[in-house]
C-alpha positions in Angstrom: -42.8 -7.7 39.9 -45.0 -5.5 42.3 -45.0 -6.5 46.0 -48.6 -5.9 46.2 -48.9 -9.3 44.6 -46.5 -11.3 46.9 -47.8 -13.3 49.3 -51.3 -13.5 48.3 -53.3 -16.5 47.1 -55.3 -16.4 43.7 -57.9 -18.8 42.4 -57.7 -19.7 38.8 -61.1 -19.1 36.9 -60.2 -20.2 33.5 -57.4 -22.0 31.6 -56.9 -22.3 27.9 -54.5 -25.2 26.5 -53.1 -25.8 30.0 -53.1 -29.8 29.5 -51.3 -29.2 26.1 -48.8 -26.9 27.8 -48.1 -29.5 30.5 -47.4 -32.4 28.1 -45.1 -30.3 25.8 -43.2 -29.4 29.0 -42.8 -33.2 29.9 -41.7 -34.0 26.4 -39.3 -31.4 26.6 -37.8 -32.5 29.9 -37.7 -36.2 28.6 -35.8 -35.2 25.6 -33.4 -33.1 27.2 -32.9 -36.3 29.4 -32.4 -38.2 26.1 -30.0 -35.7 24.7 -27.8 -35.9 27.8 -27.9 -39.5 27.6 -26.8 -39.6 23.8 -24.4 -37.0 24.5 -22.6 -38.8 27.3 -23.0 -42.3 25.3 -21.0 -40.5 22.4 -18.5 -39.1 24.7 -18.0 -42.7 26.1 -17.0 -44.0 22.7 -14.2 -41.2 22.0 -12.8 -40.8 25.5 -9.2 -41.9 25.5 -8.7 -42.3 21.8 -5.9 -40.6 20.0 -6.4 -38.4 17.0 -3.1 -37.6 14.8 -3.3 -34.8 12.2 -4.0 -36.0 8.7 -4.7 -32.9 6.6 -5.0 -29.2 7.1 -7.0 -26.4 5.1 -6.2 -22.6 5.4 -4.5 -23.3 9.0 -1.7 -20.4 8.0 -4.2 -18.1 6.9 -6.2 -18.5 10.1 -3.0 -18.2 12.3 -2.2 -15.2 10.2 -5.5 -13.6 10.9 -5.0 -14.3 14.6 -1.8 -12.1 14.4 0.6 -15.1 14.7 4.0 -14.5 13.6 5.6 -16.0 10.6 8.2 -18.1 12.3 5.7 -19.8 14.6 3.0 -20.2 11.9 5.6 -21.9 10.0 6.4 -24.5 12.8 2.8 -24.6 13.7 2.0 -25.8 10.1 4.7 -28.2 9.9 4.0 -30.2 13.1 1.2 -33.1 13.2 -0.2 -32.9 16.6 -2.1 -35.7 18.3 -5.1 -34.7 20.4 -6.6 -36.9 23.2 -9.9 -36.1 25.4 -10.4 -37.8 28.6 -12.6 -37.3 31.6 -12.3 -38.0 35.5 -15.0 -37.0 37.9 -16.6 -34.4 35.3 -13.4 -32.7 34.6 -12.4 -33.2 30.8 -8.7 -32.6 29.6 -8.1 -32.1 26.1 -4.3 -32.7 25.5 -2.6 -31.5 22.2 1.0 -33.1 21.7 3.4 -32.2 19.1 7.2 -31.9 18.5 6.3 -28.2 18.4 4.8 -27.5 21.7 2.3 -29.6 24.1 -0.7 -28.1 25.5 -3.4 -29.3 28.0 -6.8 -27.7 29.0 -9.0 -28.9 32.0 -12.5 -27.8 31.8 -16.1 -28.7 33.0 -18.6 -28.6 30.4 -20.6 -25.2 30.3 -18.3 -23.7 32.7 -16.1 -20.7 32.0 -12.4 -21.0 32.4 -9.3 -19.4 31.7 -6.8 -20.4 29.0 -3.6 -19.2 27.5 -3.5 -20.4 24.0 -0.8 -21.8 22.1 -0.1 -18.4 20.5 -0.1 -17.0 23.9 -3.4 -15.3 23.9 -5.2 -15.2 27.4 -9.1 -15.9 26.9 -11.9 -16.7 28.7 -13.1 -20.2 27.4 -16.4 -22.3 27.6 -16.7 -25.8 26.0 -20.3 -27.3 25.4 -21.2 -30.6 23.9 -23.6 -30.6 20.8 -24.1 -34.2 20.0 -20.8 -35.4 18.6 -19.3 -32.1 18.8 -17.2 -30.2 21.5 -17.6 -26.6 20.9 -15.2 -24.4 22.3 -15.8 -20.3 22.4 -12.8 -18.4 23.3 -13.5 -14.9 24.3 -10.8 -12.1 24.3 -9.2 -9.4 22.2 -9.1 -12.2 19.5 -11.8 -14.6 20.2 -12.4 -17.8 18.2 -14.6 -20.7 18.3 -13.2 -24.2 17.8 -15.6 -26.8 16.7 -14.2 -30.5 17.2 -16.6 -33.2 15.5 -15.6 -36.8 16.9 -16.4 -39.7 14.9 -15.3 -43.5 15.6 -12.1 -43.2 13.7 -11.5 -39.4 12.9 -11.9 -35.9 14.5 -12.7 -32.7 12.4 -11.7 -29.4 14.0 -13.0 -26.3 12.4 -11.5 -23.0 13.8 -13.4 -20.1 13.4 -12.1 -16.4 13.7 -14.2 -13.3 13.4 -13.2 -9.6 14.0 -14.6 -6.3 13.2 -12.2 -3.6 12.7 -12.7 -0.1 11.2 -16.0 -1.5 10.1 -14.6 -4.2 7.9 -15.7 -7.6 8.9 -12.9 -10.1 9.1 -13.6 -13.9 8.8 -11.1 -16.7 8.6 -11.7 -20.5 9.0 -9.6 -23.4 8.8 -10.4 -27.1 8.9 -8.1 -29.8 10.2 -8.7 -33.4 10.1 -7.3 -35.9 12.5 -7.5 -39.9 12.5 
């Protein structure tokens, strides 16, 4: 904006739909509060629950697409991890425990953090809450998106890896059901 307009006073000569705009703005701000309250209520119902892996679809293919070696893939596919989400003072902790390896990430919603994945990748992650879904986007050389959908008795985790290599689009997705 040009500095010639700054610090000056202006008088409004006419306005179209300003009242409708203000009503829409108020409704939008109220809906955002409602959405945050609903998300908070959903989280309260799932915090501290433990979800154990019941089934897995295409997990080996997903790990292979990420470049995970055969031995690690076989070990990773053979265990049934337990996932638990907790919160204290706005900091969330996502623990994954298994006979193979235990991991723990701590994060605040909508804030980027550094993470080392189970397979050793160093990524920048951000977690957002979309209703009953905790969406984690990992950015790095081999980025991925993990969408964890929480229900009263189960959690569904969908991991999605996309990469562009030599003008060929690779896409691998796996789904894991935990109860």
